[in-house]
C-alpha positions in Angstrom: -16.1 5.2 -19.1 -17.1 4.7 -15.5 -15.5 6.8 -12.8 -12.6 5.1 -11.0 -12.3 5.8 -7.3 -9.3 4.7 -5.3 -8.8 4.6 -1.6 -5.0 4.7 -0.7 -3.6 4.2 2.7 -0.2 5.5 3.9 -0.4 8.3 1.2 1.3 11.3 2.9 4.8 10.5 1.7 7.0 7.9 -0.1 5.4 5.1 -2.1 1.8 6.0 -1.1 2.2 9.6 -2.1 3.7 8.6 -5.5 0.8 6.1 -6.1 -1.7 8.9 -5.3 0.0 11.2 -7.8 0.1 8.5 -10.5 -3.5 7.6 -10.0 -4.6 11.3 -10.0 -2.8 11.9 -13.2 -4.6 8.9 -14.7 -8.0 10.5 -13.7 -8.9 8.6 -10.5 -10.9 10.3 -7.9 -9.1 9.7 -4.6 -9.6 9.2 -0.9 -6.1 9.3 0.6 -5.2 8.3 4.2 -2.4 8.6 6.6 -2.2 8.1 10.4 -0.8 11.3 11.7 0.7 13.6 9.0 -2.5 15.6 8.6 -1.0 18.8 7.3 1.1 16.9 4.7 -1.9 14.9 3.6 -4.1 17.9 3.3 -1.6 19.7 1.1 -1.2 16.7 -1.1 -5.0 16.4 -1.5 -5.2 20.1 -2.5 -2.2 19.8 -4.9 -3.6 16.8 -6.6 -7.0 18.4 -7.0 -5.5 21.6 -8.4 -3.0 19.9 -10.7 -5.1 17.1 -12.1 -8.7 18.3 -11.6 -9.8 15.2 -9.7 -11.7 15.1 -6.4 -9.3 14.2 -3.5 -10.4 13.7 0.1 -7.8 13.5 2.9 -8.7 11.2 5.7 -6.3 11.2 8.7 -6.5 8.3 11.1 -5.2 4.8 11.9 -6.0 2.4 9.1 -5.6 -0.4 11.6 -8.5 0.9 13.7 -11.7 -0.7 12.5 -14.0 2.1 13.7 -11.9 4.8 11.9 -11.9 2.8 8.7 -15.6 2.3 8.8 -16.1 6.1 9.1 -13.5 6.8 6.5 -15.1 4.6 3.9 -18.5 5.9 4.7 -17.3 9.5 4.2 -15.4 8.6 1.0 -18.3 6.8 -0.5 -20.7 9.6 0.4 -18.6 12.1 -1.4 -17.1 10.1 -4.2 -19.1 7.0 -4.7 -18.3 3.3 -4.2 -14.5 2.5 -4.1 -13.4 0.7 -7.2 -9.7 0.3 -6.3 -8.1 -0.2 -2.9 -4.4 0.3 -2.4 -3.2 -0.9 1.0 0.2 0.8 1.4 0.3 1.8 5.1 3.4 0.3 6.7 6.1 0.8 9.3 9.4 -1.1 9.9 11.4 -2.1 13.0 15.1 -3.0 13.0 16.6 -4.9 16.0 16.9 -8.3 17.6 13.6 -10.1 18.3 14.7 -10.6 21.9 14.9 -6.8 22.4 11.5 -6.2 20.9 8.5 -5.4 23.2 5.1 -6.9 22.7 3.8 -3.3 22.1 6.3 -2.9 19.2 5.3 -6.3 17.8 1.6 -5.5 17.9 2.1 -2.0 16.5 3.8 -3.4 13.4 1.1 -6.1 12.9 -1.7 -3.6 13.3 -0.2 -1.1 10.9 1.1 -3.6 8.3 -1.5 -6.4 8.4 -4.6 -5.5 10.4 -5.0 -2.3 8.3 -5.4 -4.5 5.2 -8.0 -6.6 6.9 -10.0 -3.5 8.0 -9.8 -1.8 4.6 -10.6 -4.9 2.6 -13.6 -5.7 4.8 -15.1 -2.3 4.0 -14.2 -2.2 0.3 -15.3 -5.7 -0.6 -19.2 -5.6 -0.2 -19.6 -2.9 -2.9 -17.1 -4.6 -5.2 -18.9 -7.9 -4.9 -22.2 -6.1 -5.6 -20.7 -4.5 -8.7 -18.9 -7.7 -9.8 -15.7 -5.8 -10.2 -12.9 -4.2 -8.1 -9.1 -4.1 -7.7 -7.2 -4.6 -4.5 -3.5 -4.0 -4.4 -1.3 -4.6 -1.3 2.2 -3.1 -1.0 4.5 -5.8 0.4 8.2 -6.4 0.7 10.8 -8.8 -0.5 11.3 -9.6 3.2 7.8 -11.1 3.1 9.2 -13.6 0.6 12.5 -14.5 2.1 12.7 -12.9 5.6 15.4 -10.6 7.0 17.6 -10.9 10.1 16.8 -8.2 12.6 13.5 -7.5 10.9 11.6 -10.5 12.1 8.4 -8.7 12.9 8.4 -6.7 9.7 9.1 -9.9 7.7 6.3 -11.8 9.5 3.8 -9.0 8.8 4.7 -8.8 5.1 4.7 -12.6 4.8 1.2 -12.4 6.2 0.3 -9.8 3.6 1.5 -12.2 0.9 -0.6 -15.1 2.2 -3.6 -12.8 2.7 -3.3 -11.6 -0.9 -3.2 -15.1 -2.4 -6.0 -16.4 -0.2 -8.3 -13.4 -0.7 -7.7 -13.5 -4.5 -9.1 -17.0 -4.6 -12.1 -16.0 -2.5 -13.0 -13.0 -4.7 -12.1 -14.2 -8.2 -15.6 -15.5 -8.8 -16.9 -12.0 -8.2 -14.6 -10.4 -10.8 -12.3 -8.8 -8.2 -8.5 -9.0 -8.4 -6.2 -9.1 -5.5 -2.4 -8.7 -6.0 0.6 -7.4 -4.2 3.9 -5.7 -5.1 6.9 -7.0 -3.0 9.2 -4.0 -3.0 13.0 -4.2 -2.6 14.9 -1.2 -1.4 13.0 1.9 -2.4 14.5 5.3 -1.7 12.0 6.5 0.9 12.0 7.8 4.5 11.8 4.2 5.7 15.4 3.6 4.5 16.9 6.9 5.7 18.0 5.1 8.9 21.1 3.9 6.9 24.3 5.8 6.8 25.8 6.9 3.4 28.3 4.0 3.6 25.6 1.5 4.4 23.5 2.8 1.5 26.5 2.4 -0.9 27.1 -1.1 0.3 23.4 -2.0 -0.1 23.2 -0.5 -3.6 26.3 -2.6 -4.5 24.3 -5.7 -3.7 21.5 -4.8 -6.1 22.2 -5.9 -9.7 20.8 -2.6 -11.0 23.2 -0.8 -8.8 20.7 1.6 -7.1 17.7 1.9 -4.9 14.3 1.9 -6.5 12.2 5.0 -6.8 8.8 5.5 -5.4 7.5 6.7 -8.8 8.6 3.3 -10.3 6.5 1.5 -7.7 3.6 3.8 -8.5 3.9 3.1 -12.2 3.7 -0.6 -11.6 0.8 -0.2 -9.2 -1.2 1.6 -11.9 -0.3 -1.1 -14.4 -1.4 -3.9 -12.1 -4.8 -2.4 -11.2 -5.5 -1.8 -14.9 -4.3 -5.2 -16.1 -6.7 -8.0 -17.3 -8.6 -9.6 -14.5 -6.9 -12.9 -15.1 -3.9 -11.4 -13.2 -4.9 -12.1 -9.6 -3.3 -13.7 -6.6 0.2 -12.7 -7.6 3.1 -11.4 -5.5 5.0 -9.3 -8.0 8.6 -8.6 -6.9 10.1 -5.3 -7.8 13.7 -5.2 -6.4 16.2 -4.6 -9.3 17.0 -8.3 -9.4 18.2 -8.3 -5.8 16.5 -11.3 -4.2 
C-alpha cells in the first residue's frame, strides 16, 4: 500500500483539527497548517505523532500567501514526499451589514477562504498530475449554496469555493484526480461561539436533527470522501442535519 500524505490547512482547531486527527488515525502522514496559532499547532503535531505513530509536520503561516505556500509545500514534500491529499479547510467568517464592511475586511475573507485554495491547489496539482492520482477536498458552507443575510462576503467566498470545486474537478478528472467539497451547516466550533445561549437554542430548533453538527462528524465524512471511488468528483456534499 502506498503512503498517503495529506496537507491540511486551518488545522489548529475545530474542523481542521478533527480532520487531522481522523486522517492520522487512518495512517496518513500529515503536513498541518494554521495562520497564527503556532503553539496549538505544534502541540497537535506532537500529539498526533505520539498517539498514532505517523509523521506530522506543523507549518505556521498564511495559506492565502503564495510565497508561504510554495515554501510550505517544498518543506512538506522534502520531509514526507509528494502530497497525495489536499484538504483546504482554512476559513474565517464576518457577520454584519455589507454597507458597514470595509474593503480590508472583504479582501481578508476572500484571501483566507478562497485565495488560499487557489494557492494550495496550484502547488499540489503538478505532482498529482504526474502521478495520475490525487484527492482535493474543500471545506465549504451551506451559505455558499443559498447565501445568508449579514454574511454576504462569507457567502460569496464559499459560493466561489463551490464553483472552483466543480470547475477544477472537470479540469483534473482526466488525470485521475478528484475534487469535491463539503458544505457544512452549523458545526459546533469556535466560529459559532459568537452566538448567545438563547440564539444557539433557537438555531438548533431550526435544524431537523435538533442540534449542531460535530467537527468529528465532518472529519469522518472528509475521510470517506477522499477514500471514495474516483467517479465521485465535482460534488458539493451538504452536511447540515437537513437544515437547508
